[in-house]
N, C-alpha and C positions, 0 to 999 in steps of 0.2 A: 464301304457301307456308311451311310449317314447315321450318326448317333444322335437321337433326339433327347430333349430334356426329360421326357418321361422315362426313357430308357436309362438315363443317368440317375434319376431318382430311384428307380427300381434297383439298380446296381448298388446304390448307397444303402438302401434299406435292407437288401438281401445279404450283401457281402461286406458292408462297412468300408467300401472303397469306390472310387470313381473309375470311369472307363479308362482314363489316362493312366492311372496307376496300374490297373489291370493289364493294359496293353504293354506297359513298360517292363514289367517284372514277370519273368517266367514262373517263378515260385508262386506268385499270386495267381497267375492263370491256372496252374496245376491244381492249386487248392480249391479254386472256384469250380473248376470242371469236375474235380473229384466229388465235391459237395453236390453239384448238379446231378451227377451220375447216381449217387447214393439216394437222392430224393426221387429220381426217376425209378430206380429199382424198388424203393419203398412204395411208391404209388402203384406200380405194376402189381405188387403183392397184395395191396389193399383191394384192387379191382378184382383180382383172382379170388380172394377170400369172399368178397361180396357176391360174386357170381356163384360160388359154391353154396352160399347161404340161401340165395334165391331159389336154386334148383333142388333144395332139400325137400 
């Protein structure tokens, strides 16, 4: 996969590390993916709550 400068900037802003560091270190990868998963679950819950509020 080609990694663009915009992707590198987003990685730096979100996770305080560059793609090279992310790809080199398994612990970093696991931490980033865990954070992404938590954010995904949180957003799913927010959407569900909003849907419940709309249909009340």
